[in-house]
A tleap script that builds the chain and sets N, CA, C and O, in Angstrom:
source leaprc.protein.ff14SB
mol = sequence {
  NMET PRO GLU ARG TYR TYR GLY THR GLY ARG
  ARG LYS ASN ALA ILE ALA LYS VAL TRP LEU
  LEU SER PRO GLY GLN GLY ARG ILE THR ILE
  ASN ARG LYS PRO MET HIE ASP TYR VAL GLY
  ARG GLU THR LEU GLU MET LEU VAL ARG GLU
  PRO LEU GLU LEU THR ASP THR VAL GLY ARG
  PHE ASP VAL ARG ALA ASP ALA THR GLY GLY
  GLY VAL SER GLY GLN ALA GLY ALA VAL ARG
  HIE GLY ILE ALA ARG ALA LEU THR THR TYR
  ASP GLU ASN LEU ARG PRO ALA LEU ARG ARG
  SER GLY MET LEU THR ARG ASP SER ARG ILE
  LYS GLU ARG LYS LYS TYR GLY ARG LYS ARG
  ALA ARG ARG GLY HIE GLN TRP THR LYS CARG
}
set mol.1.N position { 50.234 19.453 43.372 }
set mol.1.CA position { 50.206 19.300 41.917 }
set mol.1.C position { 50.377 17.821 41.557 }
set mol.1.O position { 51.228 17.139 42.128 }
set mol.2.N position { 49.557 17.317 40.597 }
set mol.2.CA position { 49.648 15.897 40.253 }
set mol.2.C position { 50.925 15.572 39.490 }
set mol.2.O position { 51.424 16.373 38.699 }
set mol.3.N position { 51.438 14.374 39.751 }
set mol.3.CA position { 52.595 13.898 38.996 }
set mol.3.C position { 52.114 13.291 37.697 }
set mol.3.O position { 51.046 12.679 37.647 }
set mol.4.N position { 52.913 13.462 36.628 }
set mol.4.CA position { 52.559 12.937 35.318 }
set mol.4.C position { 53.672 12.043 34.813 }
set mol.4.O position { 54.853 12.363 34.941 }
set mol.5.N position { 53.278 10.913 34.235 }
set mol.5.CA position { 54.235 9.975 33.636 }
set mol.5.C position { 53.798 9.757 32.198 }
set mol.5.O position { 52.622 9.512 31.930 }
set mol.6.N position { 54.752 9.845 31.268 }
set mol.6.CA position { 54.434 9.827 29.843 }
set mol.6.C position { 54.968 8.569 29.174 }
set mol.6.O position { 56.020 8.052 29.548 }
set mol.7.N position { 54.234 8.086 28.186 }
set mol.7.CA position { 54.682 6.969 27.361 }
set mol.7.C position { 54.059 7.068 25.979 }
set mol.7.O position { 52.886 7.416 25.848 }
set mol.8.N position { 54.841 6.761 24.945 }
set mol.8.CA position { 54.336 6.744 23.574 }
set mol.8.C position { 54.109 5.303 23.158 }
set mol.8.O position { 54.998 4.464 23.305 }
set mol.9.N position { 52.918 5.011 22.638 }
set mol.9.CA position { 52.601 3.663 22.186 }
set mol.9.C position { 52.335 3.647 20.702 }
set mol.9.O position { 51.796 4.604 20.145 }
set mol.10.N position { 52.720 2.540 20.051 }
set mol.10.CA position { 52.491 2.397 18.607 }
set mol.10.C position { 51.970 1.015 18.297 }
set mol.10.O position { 52.380 0.030 18.911 }
set mol.11.N position { 51.040 0.945 17.316 }
set mol.11.CA position { 50.504 -0.327 16.849 }
set mol.11.C position { 49.909 -0.096 15.471 }
set mol.11.O position { 49.123 0.834 15.287 }
set mol.12.N position { 50.272 -0.928 14.496 }
set mol.12.CA position { 49.855 -0.755 13.103 }
set mol.12.C position { 50.194 0.669 12.656 }
set mol.12.O position { 51.365 1.048 12.693 }
set mol.13.N position { 49.219 1.460 12.240 }
set mol.13.CA position { 49.488 2.847 11.851 }
set mol.13.C position { 49.054 3.837 12.921 }
set mol.13.O position { 49.001 5.040 12.668 }
set mol.14.N position { 48.744 3.346 14.107 }
set mol.14.CA position { 48.242 4.197 15.189 }
set mol.14.C position { 49.377 4.598 16.129 }
set mol.14.O position { 50.288 3.814 16.396 }
set mol.15.N position { 49.303 5.820 16.620 }
set mol.15.CA position { 50.255 6.334 17.602 }
set mol.15.C position { 49.436 6.920 18.750 }
set mol.15.O position { 48.476 7.656 18.524 }
set mol.16.N position { 49.823 6.586 19.981 }
set mol.16.CA position { 49.117 7.106 21.142 }
set mol.16.C position { 50.099 7.783 22.086 }
set mol.16.O position { 51.131 7.212 22.439 }
set mol.17.N position { 49.774 8.997 22.490 }
set mol.17.CA position { 50.534 9.701 23.523 }
set mol.17.C position { 49.750 9.516 24.816 }
set mol.17.O position { 48.592 9.920 24.911 }
set mol.18.N position { 50.388 8.901 25.813 }
set mol.18.CA position { 49.688 8.504 27.030 }
set mol.18.C position { 50.309 9.189 28.237 }
set mol.18.O position { 51.530 9.189 28.399 }
set mol.19.N position { 49.458 9.778 29.092 }
set mol.19.CA position { 49.900 10.361 30.360 }
set mol.19.C position { 49.194 9.646 31.492 }
set mol.19.O position { 47.981 9.443 31.444 }
set mol.20.N position { 49.953 9.261 32.518 }
set mol.20.CA position { 49.389 8.732 33.754 }
set mol.20.C position { 49.421 9.860 34.776 }
set mol.20.O position { 50.488 10.392 35.082 }
set mol.21.N position { 48.264 10.225 35.301 }
set mol.21.CA position { 48.177 11.286 36.292 }
set mol.21.C position { 48.075 10.627 37.663 }
set mol.21.O position { 47.159 9.846 37.922 }
set mol.22.N position { 49.039 10.954 38.548 }
set mol.22.CA position { 49.280 10.140 39.728 }
set mol.22.C position { 48.149 10.054 40.745 }
set mol.22.O position { 47.644 8.947 40.931 }
set mol.23.N position { 47.701 11.109 41.421 }
set mol.23.CA position { 46.561 10.828 42.299 }
set mol.23.C position { 45.299 10.767 41.456 }
set mol.23.O position { 44.763 11.803 41.063 }
set mol.24.N position { 44.821 9.562 41.175 }
set mol.24.CA position { 43.670 9.414 40.294 }
set mol.24.C position { 42.685 8.380 40.804 }
set mol.24.O position { 42.954 7.661 41.767 }
set mol.25.N position { 41.531 8.318 40.136 }
set mol.25.CA position { 40.483 7.365 40.515 }
set mol.25.C position { 40.362 6.206 39.532 }
set mol.25.O position { 39.460 5.380 39.673 }
set mol.26.N position { 41.235 6.126 38.554 }
set mol.26.CA position { 41.188 5.032 37.595 }
set mol.26.C position { 40.412 5.355 36.335 }
set mol.26.O position { 40.041 4.445 35.594 }
set mol.27.N position { 40.158 6.632 36.074 }
set mol.27.CA position { 39.445 7.015 34.853 }
set mol.27.C position { 40.399 6.923 33.660 }
set mol.27.O position { 41.558 7.326 33.748 }
set mol.28.N position { 39.898 6.390 32.552 }
set mol.28.CA position { 40.692 6.292 31.322 }
set mol.28.C position { 39.959 7.071 30.241 }
set mol.28.O position { 38.817 6.752 29.911 }
set mol.29.N position { 40.611 8.097 29.684 }
set mol.29.CA position { 40.018 8.880 28.602 }
set mol.29.C position { 40.922 8.799 27.384 }
set mol.29.O position { 42.141 8.938 27.486 }
set mol.30.N position { 40.311 8.574 26.239 }
set mol.30.CA position { 41.030 8.515 24.970 }
set mol.30.C position { 40.426 9.583 24.070 }
set mol.30.O position { 39.222 9.573 23.813 }
set mol.31.N position { 41.252 10.503 23.593 }
set mol.31.CA position { 40.796 11.623 22.764 }
set mol.31.C position { 39.642 12.381 23.414 }
set mol.31.O position { 38.643 12.695 22.766 }
set mol.32.N position { 39.797 12.668 24.701 }
set mol.32.CA position { 38.843 13.435 25.510 }
set mol.32.C position { 37.472 12.795 25.638 }
set mol.32.O position { 36.500 13.481 25.955 }
set mol.33.N position { 37.375 11.478 25.396 }
set mol.33.CA position { 36.133 10.740 25.604 }
set mol.33.C position { 36.424 9.612 26.590 }
set mol.33.O position { 37.543 9.100 26.625 }
set mol.34.N position { 35.432 9.218 27.390 }
set mol.34.CA position { 35.649 8.047 28.244 }
set mol.34.C position { 35.950 6.821 27.383 }
set mol.34.O position { 35.422 6.680 26.280 }
set mol.35.N position { 36.798 5.943 27.897 }
set mol.35.CA position { 37.242 4.787 27.103 }
set mol.35.C position { 36.055 3.972 26.588 }
set mol.35.O position { 36.075 3.503 25.450 }
set mol.36.N position { 35.023 3.799 27.417 }
set mol.36.CA position { 33.874 2.991 27.019 }
set mol.36.C position { 33.183 3.583 25.787 }
set mol.36.O position { 32.759 2.848 24.896 }
set mol.37.N position { 33.071 4.909 25.742 }
set mol.37.CA position { 32.426 5.551 24.595 }
set mol.37.C position { 33.308 5.526 23.355 }
set mol.37.O position { 32.807 5.371 22.241 }
set mol.38.N position { 34.622 5.676 23.538 }
set mol.38.CA position { 35.520 5.758 22.380 }
set mol.38.C position { 35.764 4.393 21.747 }
set mol.38.O position { 35.664 4.239 20.530 }
set mol.39.N position { 36.085 3.401 22.582 }
set mol.39.CA position { 36.464 2.080 22.062 }
set mol.39.C position { 35.232 1.301 21.643 }
set mol.39.O position { 35.167 0.807 20.518 }
set mol.40.N position { 34.250 1.181 22.531 }
set mol.40.CA position { 32.986 0.562 22.164 }
set mol.40.C position { 32.934 -0.953 22.236 }
set mol.40.O position { 31.844 -1.519 22.146 }
set mol.41.N position { 34.059 -1.637 22.394 }
set mol.41.CA position { 34.054 -3.102 22.485 }
set mol.41.C position { 34.706 -3.531 23.787 }
set mol.41.O position { 35.740 -2.994 24.181 }
set mol.42.N position { 34.100 -4.496 24.446 }
set mol.42.CA position { 34.594 -4.966 25.745 }
set mol.42.C position { 35.993 -5.573 25.631 }
set mol.42.O position { 36.816 -5.401 26.530 }
set mol.43.N position { 36.265 -6.279 24.535 }
set mol.43.CA position { 37.578 -6.911 24.381 }
set mol.43.C position { 38.683 -5.859 24.269 }
set mol.43.O position { 39.774 -6.046 24.808 }
set mol.44.N position { 38.405 -4.759 23.574 }
set mol.44.CA position { 39.404 -3.706 23.452 }
set mol.44.C position { 39.573 -2.948 24.767 }
set mol.44.O position { 40.668 -2.480 25.079 }
set mol.45.N position { 38.494 -2.828 25.536 }
set mol.45.CA position { 38.609 -2.211 26.860 }
set mol.45.C position { 39.492 -3.061 27.761 }
set mol.45.O position { 40.316 -2.527 28.504 }
set mol.46.N position { 39.330 -4.370 27.704 }
set mol.46.CA position { 40.178 -5.270 28.497 }
set mol.46.C position { 41.632 -5.153 28.047 }
set mol.46.O position { 42.545 -5.198 28.872 }
set mol.47.N position { 41.848 -5.005 26.748 }
set mol.47.CA position { 43.193 -4.865 26.203 }
set mol.47.C position { 43.873 -3.609 26.739 }
set mol.47.O position { 45.052 -3.640 27.090 }
set mol.48.N position { 43.130 -2.504 26.803 }
set mol.48.CA position { 43.681 -1.238 27.284 }
set mol.48.C position { 44.005 -1.328 28.778 }
set mol.48.O position { 45.031 -0.817 29.227 }
set mol.49.N position { 43.114 -1.986 29.552 }
set mol.49.CA position { 43.307 -2.083 31.003 }
set mol.49.C position { 44.369 -3.093 31.420 }
set mol.49.O position { 44.803 -3.082 32.572 }
set mol.50.N position { 44.795 -3.964 30.513 }
set mol.50.CA position { 45.681 -5.077 30.851 }
set mol.50.C position { 46.969 -4.695 31.581 }
set mol.50.O position { 47.291 -5.344 32.576 }
set mol.51.N position { 47.732 -3.671 31.144 }
set mol.51.CA position { 48.962 -3.348 31.875 }
set mol.51.C position { 48.702 -2.873 33.301 }
set mol.51.O position { 49.496 -3.149 34.201 }
set mol.52.N position { 47.594 -2.158 33.511 }
set mol.52.CA position { 47.262 -1.675 34.853 }
set mol.52.C position { 46.871 -2.834 35.765 }
set mol.52.O position { 47.242 -2.855 36.938 }
set mol.53.N position { 46.115 -3.807 35.222 }
set mol.53.CA position { 45.705 -4.957 36.017 }
set mol.53.C position { 46.898 -5.851 36.347 }
set mol.53.O position { 46.977 -6.413 37.439 }
set mol.54.N position { 47.809 -5.978 35.412 }
set mol.54.CA position { 48.982 -6.826 35.628 }
set mol.54.C position { 49.874 -6.281 36.740 }
set mol.54.O position { 50.456 -7.050 37.505 }
set mol.55.N position { 49.980 -4.962 36.828 }
set mol.55.CA position { 50.875 -4.344 37.816 }
set mol.55.C position { 50.134 -3.891 39.078 }
set mol.55.O position { 50.725 -3.217 39.922 }
set mol.56.N position { 48.858 -4.246 39.224 }
set mol.56.CA position { 48.034 -3.880 40.383 }
set mol.56.C position { 48.009 -2.371 40.629 }
set mol.56.O position { 48.139 -1.928 41.770 }
set mol.57.N position { 47.845 -1.588 39.575 }
set mol.57.CA position { 47.781 -0.130 39.704 }
set mol.57.C position { 46.475 0.403 39.111 }
set mol.57.O position { 46.444 1.504 38.562 }
set mol.58.N position { 45.399 -0.378 39.224 }
set mol.58.CA position { 44.145 -0.030 38.537 }
set mol.58.C position { 43.557 1.285 39.033 }
set mol.58.O position { 43.239 2.140 38.206 }
set mol.59.N position { 43.395 1.493 40.328 }
set mol.59.CA position { 42.754 2.701 40.816 }
set mol.59.C position { 43.713 3.822 41.155 }
set mol.59.O position { 43.292 4.870 41.644 }
set mol.60.N position { 44.990 3.620 40.906 }
set mol.60.CA position { 46.003 4.576 41.339 }
set mol.60.C position { 46.191 5.742 40.377 }
set mol.60.O position { 46.612 6.822 40.793 }
set mol.61.N position { 45.883 5.541 39.088 }
set mol.61.CA position { 46.156 6.558 38.068 }
set mol.61.C position { 44.894 6.914 37.299 }
set mol.61.O position { 43.981 6.101 37.156 }
set mol.62.N position { 44.862 8.145 36.810 }
set mol.62.CA position { 43.948 8.519 35.736 }
set mol.62.C position { 44.781 8.472 34.459 }
set mol.62.O position { 45.905 8.972 34.427 }
set mol.63.N position { 44.231 7.874 33.415 }
set mol.63.CA position { 44.958 7.732 32.151 }
set mol.63.C position { 44.346 8.693 31.144 }
set mol.63.O position { 43.134 8.686 30.931 }
set mol.64.N position { 45.190 9.526 30.518 }
set mol.64.CA position { 44.754 10.414 29.451 }
set mol.64.C position { 45.567 10.077 28.213 }
set mol.64.O position { 46.797 10.100 28.255 }
set mol.65.N position { 44.896 9.765 27.115 }
set mol.65.CA position { 45.589 9.353 25.898 }
set mol.65.C position { 45.068 10.133 24.695 }
set mol.65.O position { 43.869 10.384 24.572 }
set mol.66.N position { 45.987 10.510 23.815 }
set mol.66.CA position { 45.646 11.111 22.526 }
set mol.66.C position { 46.096 10.138 21.448 }
set mol.66.O position { 47.295 9.930 21.262 }
set mol.67.N position { 45.146 9.541 20.737 }
set mol.67.CA position { 45.451 8.527 19.733 }
set mol.67.C position { 45.145 9.068 18.344 }
set mol.67.O position { 44.100 9.677 18.117 }
set mol.68.N position { 46.074 8.837 17.414 }
set mol.68.CA position { 45.876 9.265 16.026 }
set mol.68.C position { 46.255 8.120 15.093 }
set mol.68.O position { 47.042 7.244 15.452 }
set mol.69.N position { 45.686 8.141 13.899 }
set mol.69.CA position { 46.049 7.181 12.858 }
set mol.69.C position { 45.429 5.816 13.079 }
set mol.69.O position { 45.078 5.454 14.202 }
set mol.70.N position { 45.296 5.057 11.994 }
set mol.70.CA position { 44.778 3.698 12.083 }
set mol.70.C position { 43.310 3.652 12.454 }
set mol.70.O position { 42.580 4.631 12.302 }
set mol.71.N position { 42.893 2.498 12.944 }
set mol.71.CA position { 41.507 2.311 13.358 }
set mol.71.C position { 41.417 2.191 14.870 }
set mol.71.O position { 42.394 2.405 15.586 }
set mol.72.N position { 40.229 1.845 15.339 }
set mol.72.CA position { 39.988 1.779 16.778 }
set mol.72.C position { 40.819 0.669 17.420 }
set mol.72.O position { 41.364 0.852 18.508 }
set mol.73.N position { 40.916 -0.476 16.751 }
set mol.73.CA position { 41.674 -1.600 17.303 }
set mol.73.C position { 43.160 -1.271 17.411 }
set mol.73.O position { 43.786 -1.561 18.430 }
set mol.74.N position { 43.722 -0.675 16.378 }
set mol.74.CA position { 45.126 -0.284 16.412 }
set mol.74.C position { 45.381 0.782 17.461 }
set mol.74.O position { 46.416 0.768 18.128 }
set mol.75.N position { 44.438 1.709 17.612 }
set mol.75.CA position { 44.594 2.758 18.615 }
set mol.75.C position { 44.523 2.189 20.019 }
set mol.75.O position { 45.242 2.650 20.906 }
set mol.76.N position { 43.663 1.188 20.243 }
set mol.76.CA position { 43.582 0.553 21.557 }
set mol.76.C position { 44.901 -0.158 21.880 }
set mol.76.O position { 45.382 -0.097 23.012 }
set mol.77.N position { 45.480 -0.830 20.885 }
set mol.77.CA position { 46.778 -1.473 21.094 }
set mol.77.C position { 47.878 -0.465 21.364 }
set mol.77.O position { 48.784 -0.719 22.158 }
set mol.78.N position { 47.795 0.686 20.698 }
set mol.78.CA position { 48.791 1.734 20.918 }
set mol.78.C position { 48.661 2.334 22.311 }
set mol.78.O position { 49.669 2.644 22.946 }
set mol.79.N position { 47.437 2.501 22.792 }
set mol.79.CA position { 47.224 3.023 24.147 }
set mol.79.C position { 47.760 2.031 25.170 }
set mol.79.O position { 48.375 2.428 26.160 }
set mol.80.N position { 47.530 0.744 24.933 }
set mol.80.CA position { 48.058 -0.297 25.831 }
set mol.80.C position { 49.582 -0.239 25.900 }
set mol.80.O position { 50.157 -0.310 26.986 }
set mol.81.N position { 50.229 -0.111 24.756 }
set mol.81.CA position { 51.685 -0.005 24.692 }
set mol.81.C position { 52.167 1.253 25.412 }
set mol.81.O position { 53.169 1.219 26.126 }
set mol.82.N position { 51.447 2.365 25.222 }
set mol.82.CA position { 51.813 3.619 25.873 }
set mol.82.C position { 51.657 3.559 27.385 }
set mol.82.O position { 52.488 4.097 28.116 }
set mol.83.N position { 50.592 2.905 27.864 }
set mol.83.CA position { 50.395 2.757 29.305 }
set mol.83.C position { 51.531 1.939 29.909 }
set mol.83.O position { 52.055 2.281 30.970 }
set mol.84.N position { 51.909 0.855 29.228 }
set mol.84.CA position { 53.000 0.005 29.727 }
set mol.84.C position { 54.309 0.792 29.800 }
set mol.84.O position { 55.056 0.665 30.770 }
set mol.85.N position { 54.587 1.598 28.783 }
set mol.85.CA position { 55.814 2.402 28.799 }
set mol.85.C position { 55.783 3.470 29.886 }
set mol.85.O position { 56.794 3.735 30.536 }
set mol.86.N position { 54.608 4.084 30.080 }
set mol.86.CA position { 54.486 5.108 31.118 }
set mol.86.C position { 54.634 4.495 32.509 }
set mol.86.O position { 55.176 5.133 33.411 }
set mol.87.N position { 54.156 3.267 32.688 }
set mol.87.CA position { 54.314 2.598 33.982 }
set mol.87.C position { 55.780 2.337 34.302 }
set mol.87.O position { 56.174 2.366 35.468 }
set mol.88.N position { 56.591 2.082 33.276 }
set mol.88.CA position { 58.022 1.875 33.531 }
set mol.88.C position { 58.718 3.177 33.906 }
set mol.88.O position { 59.711 3.149 34.633 }
set mol.89.N position { 58.219 4.322 33.427 }
set mol.89.CA position { 58.802 5.588 33.879 }
set mol.89.C position { 58.363 5.896 35.310 }
set mol.89.O position { 59.081 6.563 36.055 }
set mol.90.N position { 57.177 5.405 35.691 }
set mol.90.CA position { 56.710 5.573 37.068 }
set mol.90.C position { 57.540 4.720 38.027 }
set mol.90.O position { 58.008 5.210 39.055 }
set mol.91.N position { 57.722 3.434 37.685 }
set mol.91.CA position { 58.474 2.521 38.544 }
set mol.91.C position { 59.213 1.522 37.671 }
set mol.91.O position { 58.596 0.708 36.983 }
set mol.92.N position { 60.531 1.588 37.703 }
set mol.92.CA position { 61.378 0.709 36.880 }
set mol.92.C position { 61.238 -0.759 37.290 }
set mol.92.O position { 61.529 -1.648 36.490 }
set mol.93.N position { 60.798 -1.028 38.523 }
set mol.93.CA position { 60.657 -2.411 38.998 }
set mol.93.C position { 59.489 -3.139 38.334 }
set mol.93.O position { 59.394 -4.363 38.432 }
set mol.94.N position { 58.597 -2.404 37.656 }
set mol.94.CA position { 57.477 -3.030 36.945 }
set mol.94.C position { 57.900 -3.566 35.583 }
set mol.94.O position { 57.166 -4.340 34.969 }
set mol.95.N position { 59.073 -3.163 35.106 }
set mol.95.CA position { 59.541 -3.540 33.775 }
set mol.95.C position { 59.599 -5.051 33.536 }
set mol.95.O position { 59.114 -5.496 32.496 }
set mol.96.N position { 60.169 -5.877 34.446 }
set mol.96.CA position { 60.248 -7.324 34.149 }
set mol.96.C position { 58.881 -7.978 33.945 }
set mol.96.O position { 58.724 -8.812 33.054 }
set mol.97.N position { 57.895 -7.609 34.760 }
set mol.97.CA position { 56.558 -8.200 34.615 }
set mol.97.C position { 55.924 -7.787 33.290 }
set mol.97.O position { 55.315 -8.608 32.603 }
set mol.98.N position { 56.069 -6.514 32.934 }
set mol.98.CA position { 55.506 -6.032 31.666 }
set mol.98.C position { 56.241 -6.642 30.477 }
set mol.98.O position { 55.624 -6.964 29.461 }
set mol.99.N position { 57.557 -6.801 30.603 }
set mol.99.CA position { 58.353 -7.397 29.536 }
set mol.99.C position { 57.964 -8.860 29.326 }
set mol.99.O position { 57.836 -9.316 28.190 }
set mol.100.N position { 57.773 -9.602 30.442 }
set mol.100.CA position { 57.421 -11.026 30.371 }
set mol.100.C position { 56.093 -11.237 29.654 }
set mol.100.O position { 55.931 -12.210 28.919 }
set mol.101.N position { 55.144 -10.331 29.866 }
set mol.101.CA position { 53.847 -10.482 29.224 }
set mol.101.C position { 53.802 -9.852 27.834 }
set mol.101.O position { 52.760 -9.879 27.179 }
set mol.102.N position { 54.923 -9.283 27.374 }
set mol.102.CA position { 55.030 -8.783 26.008 }
set mol.102.C position { 54.392 -7.432 25.765 }
set mol.102.O position { 54.105 -7.094 24.617 }
set mol.103.N position { 54.159 -6.641 26.811 }
set mol.103.CA position { 53.496 -5.358 26.625 }
set mol.103.C position { 54.452 -4.232 26.278 }
set mol.103.O position { 54.010 -3.179 25.819 }
set mol.104.N position { 55.739 -4.420 26.481 }
set mol.104.CA position { 56.710 -3.375 26.142 }
set mol.104.C position { 57.250 -3.536 24.723 }
set mol.104.O position { 57.895 -2.629 24.197 }
set mol.105.N position { 56.990 -4.679 24.109 }
set mol.105.CA position { 57.468 -4.925 22.748 }
set mol.105.C position { 56.495 -4.302 21.751 }
set mol.105.O position { 55.288 -4.531 21.825 }
set mol.106.N position { 57.022 -3.523 20.830 }
set mol.106.CA position { 56.194 -2.895 19.814 }
set mol.106.C position { 55.784 -3.953 18.800 }
set mol.106.O position { 56.642 -4.609 18.211 }
set mol.107.N position { 54.480 -4.125 18.590 }
set mol.107.CA position { 53.986 -5.101 17.627 }
set mol.107.C position { 54.208 -4.536 16.229 }
set mol.107.O position { 53.517 -3.605 15.815 }
set mol.108.N position { 55.164 -5.095 15.507 }
set mol.108.CA position { 55.598 -4.501 14.234 }
set mol.108.C position { 54.771 -4.953 13.035 }
set mol.108.O position { 55.100 -4.605 11.901 }
set mol.109.N position { 53.709 -5.718 13.259 }
set mol.109.CA position { 52.917 -6.192 12.123 }
set mol.109.C position { 52.084 -5.046 11.557 }
set mol.109.O position { 51.221 -4.495 12.240 }
set mol.110.N position { 52.353 -4.694 10.296 }
set mol.110.CA position { 51.580 -3.661 9.620 }
set mol.110.C position { 51.096 -4.211 8.286 }
set mol.110.O position { 51.563 -5.255 7.832 }
set mol.111.N position { 50.163 -3.506 7.663 }
set mol.111.CA position { 49.607 -3.960 6.397 }
set mol.111.C position { 50.672 -3.915 5.304 }
set mol.111.O position { 51.415 -2.942 5.172 }
set mol.112.N position { 50.724 -4.986 4.531 }
set mol.112.CA position { 51.679 -5.051 3.427 }
set mol.112.C position { 51.164 -4.211 2.262 }
set mol.112.O position { 49.962 -4.186 1.996 }
set mol.113.N position { 52.059 -3.532 1.576 }
set mol.113.CA position { 51.638 -2.651 0.494 }
set mol.113.C position { 51.167 -3.437 -0.730 }
set mol.113.O position { 51.606 -4.562 -0.969 }
set mol.114.N position { 50.270 -2.826 -1.494 }
set mol.114.CA position { 49.790 -3.426 -2.729 }
set mol.114.C position { 50.873 -3.315 -3.789 }
set mol.114.O position { 51.508 -2.271 -3.940 }
set mol.115.N position { 51.079 -4.418 -4.532 }
set mol.115.CA position { 52.064 -4.404 -5.610 }
set mol.115.C position { 51.365 -4.201 -6.952 }
set mol.115.O position { 50.206 -4.580 -7.126 }
set mol.116.N position { 52.082 -3.601 -7.889 }
set mol.116.CA position { 51.513 -3.389 -9.214 }
set mol.116.C position { 51.367 -4.732 -9.921 }
set mol.116.O position { 52.135 -5.658 -9.663 }
set mol.117.N position { 50.386 -4.837 -10.808 }
set mol.117.CA position { 50.148 -6.075 -11.535 }
set mol.117.C position { 49.388 -7.097 -10.713 }
set mol.117.O position { 49.179 -8.220 -11.172 }
set mol.118.N position { 48.971 -6.738 -9.518 }
set mol.118.CA position { 48.223 -7.647 -8.656 }
set mol.118.C position { 46.976 -6.945 -8.137 }
set mol.118.O position { 46.885 -5.717 -8.158 }
set mol.119.N position { 46.013 -7.745 -7.668 }
set mol.119.CA position { 44.783 -7.166 -7.139 }
set mol.119.C position { 44.998 -6.582 -5.745 }
set mol.119.O position { 44.490 -5.507 -5.428 }
set mol.120.N position { 45.759 -7.305 -4.912 }
set mol.120.CA position { 46.070 -6.839 -3.559 }
set mol.120.C position { 47.568 -7.040 -3.353 }
set mol.120.O position { 48.322 -7.076 -4.325 }
set mol.121.N position { 48.004 -7.168 -2.124 }
set mol.121.CA position { 49.431 -7.296 -1.855 }
set mol.121.C position { 50.013 -8.552 -2.495 }
set mol.121.O position { 51.096 -8.512 -3.078 }
set mol.122.N position { 49.292 -9.663 -2.384 }
set mol.122.CA position { 49.807 -10.928 -2.943 }
set mol.122.C position { 48.868 -11.578 -3.938 }
set mol.122.O position { 49.309 -12.388 -4.755 }
set mol.123.N position { 47.602 -11.252 -3.895 }
set mol.123.CA position { 46.616 -11.890 -4.744 }
set mol.123.C position { 46.794 -11.453 -6.185 }
set mol.123.O position { 46.701 -10.267 -6.500 }
set mol.124.N position { 47.050 -12.412 -7.054 }
set mol.124.CA position { 47.180 -12.126 -8.479 }
set mol.124.C position { 45.833 -12.213 -9.178 }
set mol.124.O position { 44.812 -12.476 -8.543 }
set mol.125.N position { 45.834 -11.990 -10.490 }
set mol.125.CA position { 44.595 -12.110 -11.258 }
set mol.125.C position { 44.263 -13.579 -11.451 }
set mol.125.O position { 45.148 -14.434 -11.452 }
set mol.126.N position { 42.970 -13.864 -11.616 }
set mol.126.CA position { 42.541 -15.249 -11.815 }
set mol.126.C position { 43.008 -15.739 -13.185 }
set mol.126.O position { 42.883 -15.034 -14.187 }
set mol.127.N position { 43.550 -16.964 -13.210 }
set mol.127.CA position { 44.097 -17.523 -14.435 }
set mol.127.C position { 43.080 -18.435 -15.079 }
set mol.127.O position { 42.513 -19.301 -14.413 }
set mol.128.N position { 42.837 -18.250 -16.391 }
set mol.128.CA position { 41.912 -19.123 -17.104 }
set mol.128.C position { 42.705 -19.953 -18.100 }
set mol.128.O position { 43.558 -19.441 -18.824 }
set mol.129.N position { 42.406 -21.236 -18.119 }
set mol.129.CA position { 43.144 -22.125 -19.018 }
set mol.129.C position { 42.668 -21.982 -20.464 }
set mol.129.O position { 43.493 -21.996 -21.377 }
set mol.130.N position { 41.374 -21.847 -20.694 }
set mol.130.CA position { 40.833 -21.708 -22.058 }
set mol.130.C position { 39.944 -20.497 -22.176 }
set mol.130.O position { 39.405 -20.228 -23.250 }
savepdb mol mol.pdb
quit
């Protein structure tokens, strides 16, 4: 029976539940689609693969992720965060390397809310002198 390691990742408004399946060929699926079909951009694919490449565990696991909320970019960041957390449950000795590269830190930057009396969060109405 395959071993499973779980990690929850968050980025912007996206949440990803990530499972690493131990004897694997390196397949990454997000929402039951191959990563290439779901993400669609090479830069986001590199972002998702980054924790696996950093810890030299690229072909060792199959990654299964369920991502909800936000957009594709936020979901890719959430999957990356979830993979990094799941790798620490697999092997605690990987934590310092992942911590040093900032993959275990939750990126707390989210969209600022729109305020009343303004067009957007900070943009006010255009002022006319005459």
